[in-house]
C-alpha positions in Angstrom: -11.8 -14.5 12.9 -10.5 -11.0 12.5 -8.8 -9.7 9.4 -5.0 -9.5 9.6 -3.8 -5.9 9.2 -1.1 -5.6 6.6 -0.7 -1.8 6.8 -1.9 0.8 9.3 -1.9 4.5 8.7 -2.9 7.1 11.3 -4.3 10.5 10.1 -4.6 13.4 12.6 -7.0 16.0 11.3 -7.2 19.5 12.7 -9.8 22.2 12.6 -8.1 23.7 9.5 -7.3 20.4 7.8 -10.0 17.8 7.4 -9.2 14.0 7.0 -9.8 14.1 3.3 -7.3 17.0 2.7 -4.7 15.2 4.9 -5.3 11.9 3.1 -5.1 13.4 -0.3 -1.9 15.3 0.5 -0.3 12.2 2.0 -1.4 10.1 -1.1 0.1 12.4 -3.6 3.3 12.8 -1.5 3.7 9.0 -1.5 2.9 8.7 -5.2 5.6 11.4 -6.0 8.1 9.7 -3.7 7.4 6.3 -5.2 7.7 7.5 -8.8 11.1 9.2 -8.0 12.6 6.2 -6.3 11.2 3.2 -8.2 14.1 3.3 -10.7 16.8 3.4 -8.0 15.2 1.3 -5.2 12.8 -0.9 -7.1 9.4 -1.9 -6.0 8.7 -0.7 -2.4 5.8 -2.9 -1.1 5.5 -0.8 2.1 4.9 2.4 0.1 2.6 0.6 -2.4 0.4 -0.6 0.6 0.2 2.9 2.0 -0.8 4.3 -1.4 -3.4 1.6 -1.8 -4.9 2.2 1.7 -5.1 6.0 1.0 -6.6 5.4 -2.4 -9.3 3.1 -1.0 -10.1 5.7 1.7 -10.3 8.6 -0.8 -12.7 6.5 -3.0 -14.8 5.5 -0.1 -18.4 6.7 -0.4 -18.5 7.4 3.3 -15.6 9.8 3.3 -17.9 12.8 4.0 -19.4 11.0 7.0 -15.8 10.4 8.4 -15.1 14.1 7.9 -18.3 15.1 9.6 -17.7 12.8 12.6 -14.1 13.9 13.1 -15.0 17.6 12.8 -17.9 17.1 15.3 -15.5 15.5 17.8 -12.9 18.2 17.3 -15.5 20.8 17.8 -16.2 19.2 21.2 -12.5 19.6 22.1 -11.4 16.0 21.4 -8.1 15.0 19.9 -9.1 12.9 16.9 -7.2 10.2 14.9 -8.5 8.4 11.8 -6.9 5.0 11.6 -6.8 3.2 8.2 -6.2 -0.5 8.5 -5.5 -2.2 5.2 -6.2 -6.0 5.4 -6.2 -8.7 2.8 -10.0 -8.3 2.6 -10.1 -4.5 2.2 -9.9 -1.3 4.3 -11.2 -0.7 7.8 -11.6 2.8 9.0 -11.6 3.6 12.7 -12.1 6.9 14.4 -10.3 7.2 17.7 -10.7 10.2 20.0 -9.2 11.3 23.3 -9.8 14.2 25.7 -7.7 17.1 24.4 -5.0 18.2 26.8 -4.5 21.9 27.1 -1.4 23.5 28.5 -1.7 26.8 30.3 
């Protein structure tokens, strides 16, 4: 039986911004947004789940391995996406890549 995904976040690294930098920036943007809106909008479960998924990723001991793998793929000209899937059991991290399309 597969884990039911409760929140999915897609990060798109680039050669000048690694997955850790993108995740950290997104995390703090969401924390800031949540802290500014909680008094007016109340608890926002969707935002809380995104924050939790990003927190788990940033605390993952394998984060440097994800960074290395995504940078290797980008170095080979691939378009790379890191998919964070928050389930009731924890966080799944999937690296997806596609042939990069160049426009002349």
